[in-house]
N, C-alpha and C positions, 0 to 999 in steps of 0.2 A: 349555340355558338358562343354566346356571352359567358356561359358557365365554363366552357372549355378554355377560353382566354383567361378567365379568372384562376382556373387550376394551374395553367402554365405560369402565370405571373406569380402565384403563390409559391410554386416550386422554385422559380428563380430567386425569389426574395428570401425564402427560408432555408433552402438547401444549396442550390448551385452557386450562388454568389458567395455565401460564407465558405463553401468548400474551395472556391477559387482563391479566397483570401488565405485560408490555412495552407493550401497547397503551395502558394507562392512564399509564404512565411517559412514553411518547413522545407522548401525546395524539393518537393516530391511530385511525381507525375499525377495528373488528375484522371485516374482510372476509376472504373466502377467500384473496384475493391476499396480504393482509398476514399471515394465518396461515402461509402457505407461506414468506413472507419471515422470519418469526419462527423457524420451524423451521430455516431455513438459518443464521440468526444463532446460534441455540443450538448447532447442529452445529459452527459455526466456533469458538465458545467452547470446546467440548469438544475440538476438534482442537488449539487453542492450549494447553490444559491438558495434553494428551497430549505435545505438543512440549516443553513445559517439563519434564515428567517424564522424557522421553527424554534431554534435554540433561543433566539431573541425574544420570541413570544411565549416561550415556556411550554410549547406543545410538542416538543421532540419526544418521540417514543422509541421503542425498540424497532429498528428498521434494518432491512437487508442492505449491507454495504456493498454487495457485489455490483459491478458495473460503474462505480464511481472513480473519479481521478484521485491519485495519491496527493496528499497535501505536502508531503516531504519525500523527495527523491534523493537518495545518496548514490554516489557513483565512485567506484574504484577505477581510476584512469590508468589502464594498463595496455601496453602494447606499442608505446612510442618508439622504443629502440628497435623492435622487430619491424615496425613500419619503415623506419629509416634504412635498416639493413636490406630489406626487399627491394629498395629503390637505389641502392648503392650510395646512400647518403650517410653523413656523420650522425652520431647520437644526438648532438645538439639540434640538428635540423628536425629530428623526430619529435623532440620536446617542443620545439617552436610550433610544429604542426599541431601537436596536442593542445597547446595553449590557445591557438586560434579556434580549434574545435570547441574548447571549453566555453569561450565566450559566445560562440554561435549557438551552442546547445542551451546555454543559460537563457539566452533571449527566446529560444523556441519554447522552453518550459514555461516561462513566464507568460508568453503569448497564449498558452493553453490553459492558464489559470492555476498553475502549480505554485504554491506559496514559498516553499523552502527547498533549496538545492544545496546538498553537501558534497564537497569534492575532496577525495583523498589524494592530495597533490604530492605529499612527501611524507613518508613514514619515518619513524625514529630509526628503523632498521636501514633506511636508505643512506644514512651517513657512512655505511660501509662500502658504498659504491666508489669508483675511481674519483680522485680529488678533482680532476678537471670537469667531470660530469656534474658533481655536486656544486662546484663553483658556477658552472654554466646555468644550473637550475636556479640558484639564488639570484643570479643576474637577470634571469628570465622573469622571476617573480617580481623583482624590482621594476623591470620594464613594463610588465603588465599592470601593476598597481599605478605606475605613473601615467600610462597612456589611457587607462580605462576609467579613471576618476570622473571625467566629464560624463561618460556614459552612465555611471552609477548615479550621478546627481540628476541627469536628464530624465532617467526612467525611475528615479526615487527607489533605488535598490539599497537595502541595508547590507553592510559587509561585516562579517565577523571572521576572525582567524583563531582557530583553536590549536593547542599544542604547546610544546615547550619552546619559548622564545629565547631562551638564554644563549643558545648556540648559533642562532642565525645572525647574519651581519647587522650591525647597528643601523646602517642606512636603510635596510629593509624594515627593521623594527619601527623606524620613524614613519615610513610610508604606510605601514600597517596601522599604526596609531592614528595617523591622519585620516585614513579611510574610515576607520571605525568611528572616530569621533564625529566626523562630518556627515555620516549616514545613519547614526544611531536612532534618529527620530523617524526614519522611514518605516512604513508598514506595508504588508501585503506582498512584498518581494524580498527575499532574503537569501543571500549567498553565504554559506559557511565553508571556508577554505581550511582544510586540515594540513598544517605544515609542522613537521617534526611531531606528529601525533602518534600515540600508541594507546590502544584500547585498554590494555592492561595497566598502563601508567595512569590513565584517566580514572579508572576505578580505584587505583591505589591512592592517588591524591585526594579523591573524594572521601575515602575511608580515613585517611589522616586528618582531613579537615573536621570530619565528624567526631573522631576520637579526641581531637584537641578541644572541641566545644564541650564534650563530655567531661574532660579533665578539668576544665575551668568551671564546671558546674552550670554551664549555660543550657544544657539539655540533660535529660535522663535517658538511661538505656532503653526504657520502654517507649521513648519518643522516636527512636530510630525505626524508620520504615522505608518502603520503596519511594514514597513521595519525597522524603528527606534526601535520599540518595540522588534522585533525579535533580534536585536543586543544587547539588554539589558537583555534578558532572559538568564538563566543559560545554555541553550542549544546552545548558540552562539559558544560554543567550537566545534560544529559539522559542517561538510560540508553539512549535510542534517539534519537540526535541527527539522524538523517536521516529525514524524513517518508516514510511509505509512500504516503500519499494527500494531495494538496493540493486544496482546494476553493476556487474563486473564484466569488462570487455576482455578480449584476447584469448578466451578459452579456458583460463584458470577457473577452478571451481572451489574457491575458499574465500574467506573474508579478510584474511591476512592482518589480524590484530586491529581491525577497524570497527568501531562502535560495537564492542562486545556486549555491553549491557543494553545499549539502546536498540539492538537488533533482535531482541528476544522473540518478537512476533513479526518481524519484517519479512516481506516476500522477497525471495532471492532470485534474481534473473541473471543467467550467465549466457554470454554470447561469444562466438568465436571471432567476431569482428574486432579489429584492432581499433584502439581509441581514436586516432586521427581519422579513421573512416567511419566513425559512428555518427551518422548525421540524422536529418529529420526522419527519413524512412525507417531508420533503425529505432529511433525513439517511438515512433508509432507502433512498431512491432512490440516493444517492451510494454507500452501502455496498454495495448490491446490484450497482451498476455496477462497483465495485471488485472484488467477488468473481468477476466474469466475466473479469477481466483475467488473463492469463498472464504472470507476471513472470519474464522469462528472464535479465535482467542481462547481455545480450550473448551468452548461451549458447543452443544449440539444445536444445529439450526434446522 
């Protein structure tokens, strides 16, 4: 009898209670299927902690990466306009719903132990959209930066914005600089927001920087390698510059000029769910799918 009570208490402490916490955090039902997913996520977090300890102790060997959580998740936020159209709302309302979802999902990712989240919020090509939509998006960015600063500091989240800042409003530039400066010392949680970003232009500016250094005699041609290129790309702000998992919502199956260099070995996850509807349950689906992938990086395993 005592043994049975012990087993029940152990189950509650190690499985059911943590599952209740994660279920509440991600706003998903506590079904048997989801309990099994939560157990797997918890095991992944434990494996990641073991990996960090092994690296610190110098005992890290060749290990199977399958089943672990991604350290860097990139997301192409697609489907805001279609979400609004389906509900008879204006485009601006769709973008507002997308912004709310963005912050909710960032909190969920960090709760699961993911280190870096990159969000493709506005591409260079998006300047071609109607002027009122572009102006609305810039105002929405300003509103989000202004309202979420306390959250960034409370949860110690580092903020970085990548892309060409010359065309965005000066008032937004001021808010971006303030957010970056006041959060730059935070570690463990990192949001990278891509505004007026182009993967092609990112590679181009990196090549120009390297060429300028070679021209000045600071480096030799033989010094140029992948590592140097990584240090010149805009994602150099991150401890994990290359995403492990890239999620694109709304059914499109392309990366649309986002992280062209950085995504060489990224796992690509496409879903028909529109971005404002992409919640905790959908993240669990994506993470479960990722954990089934066997990442070989060109090697045989």
